[in-house]
C-alpha positions in Angstrom: -0.2 -68.7 -62.8 -2.0 -68.1 -59.4 -5.5 -68.4 -59.2 -7.6 -65.3 -57.5 -9.0 -65.9 -54.1 -12.3 -64.8 -52.9 -13.0 -64.0 -49.2 -16.7 -64.6 -48.4 -17.8 -62.8 -45.2 -21.5 -63.8 -43.8 -23.2 -60.5 -43.2 -26.3 -62.5 -42.4 -26.0 -61.3 -38.9 -25.3 -57.7 -39.5 -28.2 -55.2 -39.1 -28.7 -53.6 -42.6 -29.3 -50.1 -43.4 -33.1 -50.5 -43.5 -33.1 -52.0 -40.3 -31.2 -49.1 -38.7 -33.4 -46.7 -40.4 -36.8 -48.3 -39.2 -35.3 -48.3 -35.8 -34.3 -44.5 -36.1 -37.8 -43.9 -37.5 -39.5 -45.5 -34.6 -37.5 -43.7 -32.1 -38.0 -40.6 -33.8 -41.9 -41.0 -33.5 -41.7 -41.4 -30.2 -40.0 -38.1 -29.3 -42.2 -36.1 -31.5 -44.9 -34.0 -30.2 -42.7 -31.7 -27.8 -42.6 -34.6 -25.2 -39.8 -35.4 -22.9 -37.8 -37.9 -24.9 -36.5 -39.9 -21.9 -38.7 -42.5 -20.1 -38.7 -43.0 -16.6 -36.0 -45.3 -16.1 -33.7 -43.9 -18.6 -34.1 -40.3 -17.0 -33.3 -42.4 -13.6 -30.2 -43.6 -15.0 -29.3 -40.3 -16.1 -29.7 -38.9 -12.4 -27.9 -41.8 -10.7 -24.9 -41.2 -13.1 -25.0 -37.6 -12.8 -25.2 -37.9 -8.8 -21.9 -40.3 -9.0 -19.8 -37.8 -11.2 -21.3 -35.1 -8.8 -20.3 -36.6 -5.7 -17.0 -37.6 -7.2 -16.2 -34.1 -8.1 -17.4 -32.8 -5.0 -15.0 -34.8 -2.9 -11.9 -33.8 -5.2 -13.3 -30.4 -4.5 -13.2 -30.7 -0.7 -9.5 -31.9 -0.8 -8.5 -28.4 -1.6 -7.6 -25.7 1.2 -10.5 -23.9 2.4 -8.9 -20.3 1.8 -8.7 -21.4 -2.1 -12.4 -22.0 -2.6 -13.2 -18.1 -3.6 -10.4 -18.4 -6.2 -11.8 -21.0 -7.9 -14.8 -20.5 -10.4 -15.5 -21.6 -13.8 -14.6 -18.9 -16.4 -17.5 -17.9 -18.7 -15.8 -15.4 -20.7 -12.4 -14.3 -21.2 -12.7 -11.6 -18.8 -13.1 -13.8 -16.0 -10.4 -16.0 -17.5 -8.0 -12.9 -17.1 -9.1 -12.2 -13.7 -8.4 -15.6 -12.0 -5.1 -16.3 -14.0 -2.9 -14.8 -11.6 -4.5 -16.5 -8.5 -4.3 -19.9 -10.5 -0.9 -19.4 -11.5 0.0 -19.0 -7.4 -2.2 -22.3 -6.8 -0.6 -24.3 -9.4 2.7 -23.8 -8.3 1.9 -24.3 -4.4 -0.5 -27.6 -5.1 0.3 -28.5 -8.7 -0.8 -32.1 -8.2 -4.5 -31.0 -6.3 -4.5 -28.3 -8.9 -4.4 -30.9 -12.0 -6.9 -33.2 -10.3 -9.3 -30.7 -9.9 -8.9 -29.1 -13.5 -9.2 -32.9 -14.9 -12.2 -33.6 -12.9 -13.8 -30.7 -14.2 -13.1 -30.8 -17.7 -14.2 -34.8 -18.0 -17.3 -33.8 -15.8 -18.1 -31.0 -18.3 -17.3 -32.8 -21.4 -19.6 -35.7 -20.3 -22.6 -34.0 -19.5 -22.2 -31.7 -22.5 -21.8 -28.3 -20.1 -20.4 -25.4 -22.3 -17.0 -23.7 -21.4 -14.4 -26.6 -22.1 -13.1 -24.3 -24.4 -11.8 -21.7 -21.8 -10.3 -24.6 -19.8 -8.3 -25.2 -22.7 -7.0 -21.8 -22.8 -6.2 -21.8 -19.4 -3.8 -25.0 -19.8 -2.1 -23.0 -22.4 -1.7 -20.0 -19.9 -0.7 -22.1 -16.7 1.3 -24.9 -18.3 2.4 -24.0 -21.7 2.0 -25.5 -25.1 3.5 -29.0 -24.1 2.3 -30.0 -20.9 -1.0 -27.7 -21.4 -1.5 -29.8 -25.0 -1.3 -33.1 -23.5 -3.8 -32.3 -20.6 -6.2 -30.8 -22.5 -6.0 -34.0 -25.4 -6.1 -36.6 -22.4 -9.1 -34.8 -20.8 -11.1 -34.2 -23.8 -10.7 -37.9 -24.8 -11.6 -39.2 -21.7 -14.9 -36.6 -21.5 -15.6 -37.8 -25.0 -15.4 -41.2 -24.3 -17.4 -40.9 -20.9 -20.1 -39.1 -23.4 -20.0 -41.8 -25.9 -20.8 -44.5 -23.3 -23.5 -42.3 -21.6 -25.1 -41.8 -25.0 -24.9 -45.5 -25.7 -26.9 -46.2 -22.7 -29.5 -43.3 -22.9 -28.5 -41.0 -25.8 -31.0 -41.9 -28.8 -33.9 -40.4 -27.8 -31.9 -37.0 -26.8 -30.3 -36.7 -30.3 -33.6 -37.5 -31.9 -35.1 -34.7 -29.9 -32.3 -32.4 -30.9 -31.0 -33.1 -34.3 -32.9 -35.9 -36.1 -32.1 -34.7 -39.6 -28.4 -34.1 -38.9 -28.4 -38.1 -37.4 -30.0 -39.2 -40.8 -27.2 -37.8 -42.6 -24.4 -38.3 -40.2 -25.8 -42.2 -40.3 -25.6 -42.0 -44.2 -22.3 -40.8 -44.4 -20.8 -43.2 -41.8 -22.5 -46.2 -44.1 -20.9 -45.1 -47.2 -17.1 -45.1 -45.2 -17.3 -48.6 -43.4 -13.7 -49.7 -45.0 -12.1 -46.2 -44.0 -14.3 -45.2 -40.9 -11.2 -44.2 -39.0 -10.2 -41.6 -41.6 -13.6 -40.1 -41.7 -13.5 -39.8 -37.9 -10.1 -38.1 -38.1 -11.6 -35.5 -40.6 -14.6 -34.9 -38.8 -12.4 -34.3 -35.5 -9.8 -32.1 -37.4 -12.1 -29.8 -39.1 -15.5 -27.9 -37.9 -17.5 -29.9 -40.2 -19.8 -31.2 -37.3 -19.6 -30.1 -33.5 -17.6 -32.4 -31.3 -20.9 -32.6 -29.0 -23.0 -33.9 -31.8 -20.0 -36.6 -32.7 -19.9 -37.8 -29.3 -23.8 -38.3 -29.0 -24.4 -39.7 -32.2 -21.4 -42.2 -32.9 -22.8 -44.9 -30.8 -26.3 -44.3 -32.3 -24.8 -45.2 -35.8 -22.9 -48.0 -34.6 -19.3 -46.6 -34.8 -17.3 -48.8 -32.9 -15.6 -47.5 -29.7 -12.0 -48.2 -30.7 -12.3 -46.1 -34.0 -14.1 -43.4 -31.9 -11.4 -43.4 -29.3 -8.3 -43.2 -31.9 -9.8 -41.0 -34.2 -10.6 -38.4 -30.9 -7.3 -38.8 -29.4 -5.4 -38.2 -32.6 -7.9 -35.6 -34.3 -8.3 -33.3 -31.7 -4.6 -32.6 -31.7 -4.5 -29.5 -34.2 -7.5 -27.8 -32.8 -6.2 -28.2 -29.2 -2.7 -27.0 -30.2 -4.2 -23.8 -31.5 -6.4 -23.2 -28.1 -3.3 -24.0 -26.0 -1.2 -21.9 -27.9 -3.7 -18.8 -27.7 -3.5 -19.5 -24.2 -0.1 -18.0 -23.8 -1.0 -14.9 -25.1 -4.2 -14.5 -23.2 -4.0 -10.6 -22.9 -3.9 -10.2 -26.6 -7.1 -12.3 -27.2 -9.8 -9.9 -27.9 -12.5 -12.6 -28.7 -13.1 -16.3 -29.0 -13.7 -15.7 -32.6 -10.2 -14.9 -33.0 -9.0 -18.4 -32.3 -10.4 -19.6 -35.5 -9.9 -17.1 -38.2 -9.8 -17.9 -42.2 -6.2 -18.9 -42.2 -6.7 -21.5 -39.4 -9.5 -22.8 -40.8 -7.9 -23.3 -44.0 -5.1 -25.1 -42.6 -7.5 -27.5 -40.5 -9.5 -28.6 -43.5 -6.2 -29.1 -45.5 -5.0 -31.4 -42.9 -8.8 -32.9 -43.1 -8.5 -33.5 -46.7 -5.0 -35.0 -46.4 -6.6 -37.4 -43.8 -9.5 -38.2 -46.3 -7.0 -39.2 -49.6 -6.7 -42.9 -48.4 -10.5 -42.9 -48.9 -10.6 -41.4 -52.1 -7.8 -43.2 -53.6 -9.7 -46.5 -52.5 -12.9 -45.4 -54.5 -11.2 -44.4 -57.4 -9.3 -47.8 -57.4 -12.7 -49.4 -56.8 -14.4 -47.8 -59.9 -11.8 -49.2 -62.2 -13.0 -52.7 -62.3 -16.6 -51.7 -62.8 -15.4 -49.7 -65.8 -13.8 -52.4 -67.5 -16.6 -54.8 -66.6 -18.6 -52.1 -68.2 -16.6 -52.1 -71.3 -16.9 -56.2 -71.4 -20.8 -55.9 -70.6 -21.1 -53.7 -73.9 -20.7 -56.9 -76.2 -22.8 -58.7 -74.4 -26.4 -58.0 -76.4 -25.2 -58.8 -79.4 -23.8 -62.2 -78.1 -26.8 -62.5 -76.3 -29.1 -62.1 -79.5 -26.5 -64.6 -81.2 -27.0 -67.2 -78.8 -31.0 -66.8 -78.8 -30.9 -67.1 -82.7 -28.6 -70.5 -82.3 -30.9 -71.9 -79.9 -34.0 -71.1 -81.8 -32.3 -72.4 -84.9 -31.6 -75.6 -82.9 -35.2 -76.0 -81.7 -36.5 -75.9 -85.4 -34.1 -78.5 -86.2 -35.2 -80.6 -83.6 -38.9 -80.0 -84.5 -38.3 -80.6 -88.2 -36.7 -84.0 -87.4 -39.6 -85.3 -85.1 -42.4 -84.3 -87.4 -40.4 -86.0 -90.4 -39.8 -89.1 -88.3 -43.6 -89.0 -87.9 -44.4 -88.2 -91.3 -42.4 -91.1 -92.6 -44.3 -93.4 -90.3 -47.7 -92.2 -91.1 -47.7 -91.8 -94.9 -46.6 -93.9 -97.9 -45.0 -93.2 -100.9 -48.2 -91.7 -102.2 -48.8 -89.1 -99.8 -45.1 -87.4 -100.0 -46.5 -84.2 -101.3 -48.7 -83.7 -97.9 -45.3 -84.0 -96.2 -43.7 -81.5 -98.0 -46.6 -79.1 -97.8 -46.4 -79.8 -94.0 -42.4 -79.2 -94.1 -42.8 -75.8 -95.8 -45.3 -74.7 -93.1 -43.2 -75.3 -90.3 
């Protein structure tokens, strides 16, 4: 019969949950009182990064023909999107590589610095490139922008997120701590379902020590269902009346169903992990009676040893005429 093997992992160097909570509490105290959350060097780093991205984006924009500047603008509503769609279709057919470069740079720039409006760009991808190409383009740019936001948040994001969402960050930290073994499934669930905003996930993941490879794979795979819905809606842009029409009750139900299927491995592992505890609990239920028996036996053993010791001493101390005294002491013991 094969013996069981137990793997021992040294976790002495790992930060405990209490240490993480203390660091979060200390950082939270620094941003209370309505003060600006960033220190001077953090603000300087943010400005430099934003400047570098802006210069790169401007260089890409300047490569376009001068006659097309008035055509391109960021859509802020469905009306803006419909008004520039026809012009962008012509431009994308004449300059396909330049348009994709400008589109990707804009998407990644907005995703990195948390600028709202990427939903309209996703709709635009469906209207211009179709479902397959549009889906690939949206997922690629969204993953690249989320990864850039991840590293930016790892550098200067802790005070910002504690300033904006302190309670939500503590909740997210607790949920991540419960699912260390199946963290990828949980990240996929968060990306598929609208449980938490993607902006919050991008900012909070490095703060609560989500590994980047899990963050990357979860983002790349988990954004596909929602991106497919948005890109497909871009094909019928004229029939779309409001952004709320994208995610009706039926669509949300499908997304949560997919997310629940992704969480099944985690739930199954929890159920399997509870079975040994139940069997162990049944075994422990017999321990009190066995413990009391062991205590009684040990007490009787001590009494026997004490009696033998006293009997030996009394035998040496008294003679035959004093045996009654020994018997009286024996009864007292």
